[in-house]
Structures are given as C-alpha cells and as structure tokens.
C-alpha positions in Angstrom: -18.9 1.1 10.8 -19.6 -1.1 7.6 -18.3 -4.7 8.2 -16.3 -4.7 5.3 -13.1 -2.3 5.7 -12.5 0.2 2.8 -8.6 0.1 1.9 -6.1 2.6 0.4 -4.1 0.8 -1.8 -1.3 2.5 -2.7 1.1 0.6 -5.3 5.3 2.2 -5.5 5.5 1.6 -9.5 4.1 3.7 -11.7 4.9 0.7 -14.6 1.2 0.1 -16.5 2.2 -3.7 -16.2 4.2 -3.4 -13.4 4.8 -6.6 -10.7 3.1 -4.6 -7.8 -0.2 -3.9 -9.8 -0.4 -7.0 -10.7 0.1 -8.4 -7.2 -2.6 -5.4 -5.8 -5.0 -6.5 -8.3 -4.6 -9.9 -7.7 -5.3 -9.6 -4.2 -9.0 -6.8 -5.0 -9.3 -9.8 -6.2 -8.9 -12.3 -3.9 -10.4 -10.2 -1.0 -13.5 -9.2 -2.1 -16.3 -9.9 0.3 -13.4 -9.6 3.5 -11.6 -6.2 2.7 -12.7 -3.3 -0.3 -9.2 -2.8 -1.7 -8.9 0.6 -3.9 -6.2 1.6 -5.8 -5.4 4.8 -4.9 -3.1 6.6 -7.5 0.1 8.7 -7.2 1.8 9.0 -10.5 -0.1 12.8 -10.8 0.4 14.1 -7.4 3.5 17.0 -7.6 5.9 17.0 -5.8 5.6 18.0 -1.8 6.8 21.4 -1.3 5.5 23.4 1.9 5.0 26.6 0.1 2.1 25.2 -1.0 0.5 24.2 1.9 -2.1 27.6 1.7 -3.1 26.9 -1.6 -2.7 23.1 -2.2 -2.7 21.7 -5.8 -5.8 19.9 -6.8 -4.4 16.8 -6.5 -3.2 16.8 -3.3 -6.9 17.4 -2.2 -8.1 14.5 -4.0 -5.3 12.1 -2.8 -6.1 13.4 1.0 -9.5 13.1 0.6 -9.7 9.6 -0.7 -6.9 8.0 1.5 -9.1 9.9 4.3 -12.3 8.1 3.4 -10.7 5.0 3.6 -10.7 2.9 6.8 -6.7 1.2 5.9 -3.8 0.9 3.8 -1.9 -1.4 2.1 1.3 -0.1 0.4 2.4 -2.8 -2.6 5.8 -2.0 -3.6 9.1 -2.6 -5.7 12.7 -1.9 -4.2 14.7 1.4 -6.0 18.3 1.2 -4.5 17.2 -0.4 -1.5 14.5 1.7 -0.8 10.9 2.7 -1.4 11.0 5.0 -5.0 10.2 8.3 -5.0 6.7 8.7 -6.5 5.7 6.3 -2.9 7.7 8.8 -0.7 6.3 11.7 -2.1 2.8 10.1 -1.8 3.7 9.8 2.1 5.0 13.2 2.5 1.7 14.7 0.3 -0.4 12.7 2.7 1.2 13.8 6.3 0.9 17.6 5.4 -0.1 19.9 6.2 1.4 19.3 9.8 -1.0 18.5 12.1 -2.9 17.4 9.5 -1.8 13.9 7.9 -3.9 10.8 6.9 -2.2 8.3 7.8 -2.6 8.7 11.4 -4.0 5.6 13.2 -5.0 3.4 10.2 -4.2 0.1 9.9 -1.7 -0.8 7.7 0.4 -4.1 6.1 3.3 -3.6 3.2 4.1 -6.1 0.7 7.2 -6.0 -1.5 7.2 -7.4 -5.1 10.3 -7.6 -7.0 12.2 -9.6 -9.4 15.3 -10.4 -7.7 15.7 -12.9 -4.5 14.9 -11.2 -1.9 11.9 -9.8 -3.2 12.0 -6.2 -2.0 13.1 -6.5 1.5 15.1 -3.2 1.4 11.8 -1.3 0.1 9.6 -3.0 2.7 12.0 -2.1 5.7 13.0 1.2 5.0 8.7 2.2 4.5 7.8 0.1 7.5 10.9 3.4 9.2 8.3 6.1 7.6 5.1 4.1 9.0 6.4 3.9 12.3 6.6 8.0 12.5 3.3 8.9 10.2 1.8 6.5 13.1 0.3 3.7 11.0 0.0 0.6 12.9 1.9 -1.8 10.5 0.8 -5.9 10.8 4.4 -7.5 11.5 3.7 -10.3 10.8 3.4 -12.4 8.2 5.8 -10.7 6.5 5.5 -10.8 2.8 8.8 -10.1 0.3 7.9 -11.9 -2.8 10.9 -12.6 -5.4 10.9 -14.0 -8.8 8.0 -11.6 -9.8 8.5 -12.6 -13.6 7.3 -15.6 -13.1 4.3 -14.9 -10.1 1.2 -14.2 -12.8 -0.7 -16.1 -15.4 -1.9 -14.4 -18.2 -4.9 -13.3 -16.8 -3.0 -12.1 -14.1 -3.6 -14.0 -11.4 -1.3 -15.4 -9.0 0.1 -18.2 -11.1 1.9 -20.9 -8.2 -0.3 -22.2 -5.7 1.9 -22.1 -2.8 2.0 -18.3 -3.7 -1.6 -18.2 -3.8 -1.8 -19.8 -0.3 0.8 -17.5 1.4 -1.3 -14.7 0.1 -4.5 -15.7 1.3 -3.0 -16.3 5.0 -1.7 -12.8 4.5 -4.8 -11.3 3.3 -6.7 -12.9 6.3 -4.1 -12.1 9.2 -4.4 -8.8 7.3 -8.1 -8.6 8.3 -8.0 -9.7 11.1 -5.2 -6.9 11.9 -7.6 -4.3 10.5 -10.0 -5.6 12.3 -8.8 -5.0 15.6 -7.0 -1.7 14.7 -9.9 -0.1 12.6 -11.3 3.3 14.3 -14.9 3.5 14.7 -16.9 5.9 12.4 
C-alpha cells in the first residue's frame, strides 16, 4: 500500500468559481505530499434510476471506477435549503448501487461545508453525515469544519487568505491524514 493515500474529493457545487471548489483546490495544494486529493466530477452523472442498473450509463461506470480506485473520501459542500445539493445526493445514490456493490463502504471520510452565510453550511454538513453513516463511511467527527463568510476566504490566487482559517484547515488536514491512516483498508 502506498504511503500517500488517494482521496476522492466530491464538491457539492457545480459552479465554476464555487467557494467549495476553491476550498477543495486550496486543500489539495496544502495536502500535497501527505494526501493526493483528486477532484471527481459529479455534474455529468445522469440521475439515478434503478431501471438503468442492468446497463448503466458510461458516466456512472466511470464515476464508480474513479471512487473505487481511491482510498478515502472528502466531501466539500455548500448548503442548499438546509441540506446537501441534489447533485451530491445523486452522486451518493449512483455510487451506492446496484445494491451490494457500493463504492463507499469502509472508505474513511470527512466533510467540510463552505457557505457565504454565518453558520457555514452546518445543516448540509450534518445532513450529509446521516447518509454517510448508512453508506458505511467512517466519518471523522473532529475537528468539524463549517466555514462561513466564504466571499472573503480566498485571495486572488485561490489560496486561503485568512491566516487563522489556513491554520485551522491545516489542523483539519492533519487530523484527516491521521484518520485516513487509521481507517484505510489495505490493498
């Protein structure tokens, strides 16, 4: 097993300049050398429909294969209506099917929510955790990461602008690296 874990990063926002995408990219840079964070696109996934399980769309197969190849999971999501965006829920459903062939089970995970609002996507963060329990994703409990005020989090180069936030996210990454090492399945 490689010492550097491959982490599937799923961003719950499709917007090109999304704050969550910016956070995922900033974290990928910060984690270089300890974790290999790989953003896996979810925007092109057709909506899950059990009727298609016999002959799955190629986008489903490519997505499932990409997640299967990773050692761990990191979810970076905004909050839509006190929950996760539909595109992220669809990705969870596509990856969990057909029954008995989930790509999620046993992979260590973590959740970060980024929002312009003051409570930093708290509702989405916890709603996502409920699904991850069912999907058998051992999800890191601490530190929790709810980042509000997203409009001022990044500088022009996409780096985390605030020193305190950068320090907190480094602590988050350090804890997540240890979490992944503790729960990672052997190859």
